[in-house]
C-alpha positions in Angstrom: 49.1 91.4 44.3 47.0 88.8 42.3 43.9 87.5 41.7 43.4 83.8 40.7 40.7 81.9 39.1 40.4 78.4 41.3 39.7 75.1 39.8 36.1 75.6 41.0 35.9 78.6 38.4 35.5 81.2 41.3 38.0 84.2 41.8 40.3 84.2 44.9 42.7 86.9 46.1 44.4 89.2 46.4 47.6 87.0 46.8 51.3 87.9 46.9 53.7 86.1 44.7 54.9 83.8 47.4 51.1 82.9 48.4 50.6 82.0 44.6 53.7 79.8 44.5 52.4 77.9 47.5 49.6 77.0 45.5 51.4 76.0 42.5 53.7 73.7 45.0 50.4 72.2 46.6 49.0 71.6 43.0 46.1 74.0 43.8 47.6 76.1 40.4 49.4 75.3 37.4 50.8 77.2 34.5 47.4 77.1 32.8 45.5 78.6 35.9 43.9 82.0 35.1 45.5 84.9 37.0 45.6 88.8 36.7 47.3 91.7 38.5 45.6 93.8 41.0 44.1 96.9 38.9 44.3 95.0 35.6 41.2 93.5 34.1 42.9 91.1 31.6 43.1 87.6 32.7 46.0 85.3 31.3 47.6 82.0 32.0 49.7 81.9 35.0 52.6 80.3 33.1 52.9 83.6 31.0 53.3 86.0 33.8 56.9 86.9 34.5 57.1 86.6 38.2 55.9 82.9 37.7 58.3 81.8 35.0 61.2 79.4 35.7 64.4 81.4 34.8 65.5 78.0 33.2 62.2 77.4 31.6 60.9 78.0 28.1 61.5 81.8 27.8 65.2 81.6 29.2 68.5 81.6 27.4 68.3 77.9 27.0 66.2 78.1 24.0 67.4 81.4 22.4 67.8 80.8 18.7 65.8 77.8 18.5 62.9 78.0 15.8 59.6 77.4 17.0 58.6 73.4 17.3 55.9 72.3 15.0 53.0 71.1 17.0 51.0 68.4 15.2 47.6 67.2 16.1 48.9 64.2 17.4 51.4 65.9 19.6 48.9 68.8 20.6 46.2 66.0 21.6 48.4 63.9 23.4 49.7 67.2 25.5 46.1 67.6 26.6 45.5 64.3 27.2 48.3 64.0 29.5 47.0 66.6 31.7 44.1 64.1 32.9 41.0 66.2 32.2 37.6 64.7 32.7 34.0 65.6 31.8 31.6 65.9 34.8 28.1 66.3 33.1 26.5 67.4 36.4 29.4 69.8 37.4 29.3 71.2 33.9 25.4 71.7 34.0 25.7 73.8 37.3 28.4 76.1 36.3 26.7 76.5 33.2 23.4 77.8 35.0 25.7 79.9 37.3 27.4 81.4 34.2 23.9 82.2 32.6 22.5 83.2 35.7 25.1 85.8 36.7 25.7 87.0 33.2 22.3 87.1 31.2 23.0 90.3 29.2 26.3 88.4 27.6 25.1 85.1 27.5 21.3 85.2 26.5 21.9 88.5 24.5 24.6 87.0 22.2 22.9 83.6 21.8 19.8 85.0 21.1 21.1 87.6 18.8 23.4 85.2 16.9 20.4 82.6 16.3 18.3 85.4 15.2 21.2 86.4 12.5 21.5 82.8 11.7 17.7 82.4 11.2 17.5 85.8 8.8 20.4 84.3 6.8 18.6 80.7 6.4 15.3 83.1 5.1 17.2 84.8 2.4 17.0 83.0 -1.1 20.4 81.7 -2.5 22.2 83.3 0.6 20.7 80.8 2.9 22.6 77.7 0.9 26.0 79.8 2.3 24.4 79.2 6.0 26.5 75.8 6.3 29.8 77.8 5.9 28.5 81.4 7.7 26.6 79.7 10.9 29.9 78.1 11.9 31.6 81.6 11.9 28.9 83.2 14.1 28.9 80.2 16.6 32.7 80.3 16.6 32.4 83.8 17.8 29.6 83.1 20.6 31.7 80.3 21.9 34.6 82.4 22.2 32.8 85.0 24.0 31.7 82.4 26.6 34.8 81.0 27.1 36.6 84.1 27.6 33.9 85.1 30.5 34.4 81.5 32.1 38.0 82.7 32.4 37.3 85.7 34.1 37.7 88.1 31.1 34.6 90.8 30.3 33.8 90.3 26.4 30.6 92.3 25.3 27.7 90.9 23.1 29.5 92.4 20.1 32.2 90.1 20.6 30.0 86.9 19.7 30.6 88.3 16.4 34.4 88.0 16.4 34.4 85.1 14.1 34.2 87.5 11.1 37.7 88.4 12.0 40.8 86.7 10.9 39.7 83.1 11.9 36.5 83.5 9.7 37.8 81.4 6.8 39.2 78.6 9.2 35.9 78.4 11.1 33.9 78.2 7.9 35.9 75.4 6.6 35.7 73.6 10.0 31.9 73.8 10.0 31.8 72.7 6.3 34.2 69.8 6.2 33.0 68.6 9.6 29.3 68.6 8.2 30.4 66.7 5.2 32.1 64.1 7.2 29.2 63.8 9.8 26.6 63.4 6.8 28.6 61.0 4.9 28.9 59.0 8.2 25.3 59.0 8.5 24.7 58.2 5.3 27.0 55.3 5.3 26.2 53.3 8.5 24.7 55.9 10.9 27.2 55.3 13.7 30.2 56.8 11.9 28.1 59.9 11.8 27.4 59.9 15.4 30.7 59.2 16.5 32.0 62.3 14.6 29.3 64.5 15.4 30.1 64.1 19.0 34.0 64.1 18.3 34.1 67.3 16.2 32.3 69.4 19.3 35.5 71.5 19.9 36.5 72.4 16.6 35.2 75.4 16.3 36.5 76.9 19.5 39.8 75.3 19.0 40.0 77.6 15.8 39.0 80.7 17.5 40.7 80.4 20.9 43.8 78.4 20.2 44.3 79.8 16.8 44.6 76.5 14.9 43.6 75.9 11.2 40.7 74.0 10.3 41.9 70.6 10.2 44.2 70.8 13.1 41.5 71.7 15.2 39.0 68.9 13.9 41.6 66.3 14.5 42.6 67.7 18.2 39.0 67.8 19.0 38.2 64.4 17.8 41.6 62.8 19.7 40.5 64.5 22.8 37.1 63.6 22.8 37.9 60.1 21.8 39.2 59.3 25.3 36.0 61.0 26.7 33.6 60.1 24.1 30.9 58.5 26.1 31.0 61.3 28.9 30.8 64.0 26.1 28.1 61.9 24.4 26.1 61.7 27.6 26.5 65.8 28.3 25.1 66.3 24.6 22.2 64.1 25.3 21.3 65.7 28.6 21.5 69.2 26.6 19.3 67.7 23.9 16.6 67.1 26.3 17.0 70.0 28.3 16.3 72.2 24.8 13.3 69.8 24.2 11.9 70.9 27.3 12.7 74.6 26.4 11.0 74.2 23.4 7.9 72.5 24.7 7.5 75.6 27.0 6.5 77.8 24.2 10.1 78.2 23.0 10.6 80.8 26.2 12.4 78.3 28.1 14.6 77.6 25.0 15.9 81.3 25.1 17.6 80.1 28.5 18.1 76.6 27.5 20.3 77.3 24.8 22.7 79.6 26.5 23.1 77.0 29.4 24.0 74.5 26.8 26.4 76.5 25.4 27.9 77.4 28.6 28.0 73.6 29.9 29.8 72.8 26.4 32.6 75.3 27.1 33.1 74.3 30.7 33.8 70.9 29.4 36.0 72.5 26.6 38.0 74.4 29.5 38.3 71.2 31.7 39.7 69.0 28.7 41.8 71.7 26.8 42.9 74.5 29.3 45.4 77.0 28.5 46.4 78.8 24.8 48.4 77.6 21.7 51.1 80.1 22.9 51.4 78.3 26.1 51.6 75.0 24.3 54.2 76.1 22.1 56.4 77.6 25.2 56.1 74.3 26.8 57.0 72.5 23.5 59.9 74.7 23.2 61.3 73.9 26.6 60.8 70.1 26.0 62.8 70.5 23.0 65.5 72.4 24.7 65.9 69.7 27.3 66.7 67.0 24.5 
């Protein structure tokens, strides 16, 4: 028996293998849908569960001996864009609020702790200058904790600092390089800086979630968001105004509006860039074997 996360973000089940296959046939589930076995706590993409892998597909003998395909930023972005994802501002906000409301310890706790740490670093003489490199590492961990909870996993507040693990270098570089590009764009003509500021929104999540290097993550984020730039810009403007209201409310509201903002952006991320890097490699290998 299995449990499944539906397109609305809710958990359904238990289902038999046959019932889930009916969902797949009806288009209500796909290889990137989150699924877990009854009794397990770990969620994973449906396409990576043995019962739902096509025997002639990516894990079959047809790809035996083939080297892993090289995925360029262009190819990765094209794959995501081909899935016809979209940004629904109202839906992102609604789901973001529900996530914070139902998980205040994780969402509010990790956001508040992360920002207190970043503020403390900024106040330390000399070390504060390194904040442009360190802060993205902290933010990346927070983003990952949120997106894991969105997928039905159970991260803790401590997981918000997972950015200091293996991906720390590329998180720091993604934050540093994107900030330089954005600042140069603002100085030159303002508009390029605004464009890049929106386009690089998903760079940090891609580094820590999809295990991409900093440049690949920046380029994939830019190429995918370029197709959805205005909705993404609209979402960020709405979230900016929401946080202004939070600040006006004696900063107390800000404690809630910041995690809502993070959650809303992570829902947009999950809508546009579902699945894992492993799944992309599996699918790419399958396409290679068909040539």
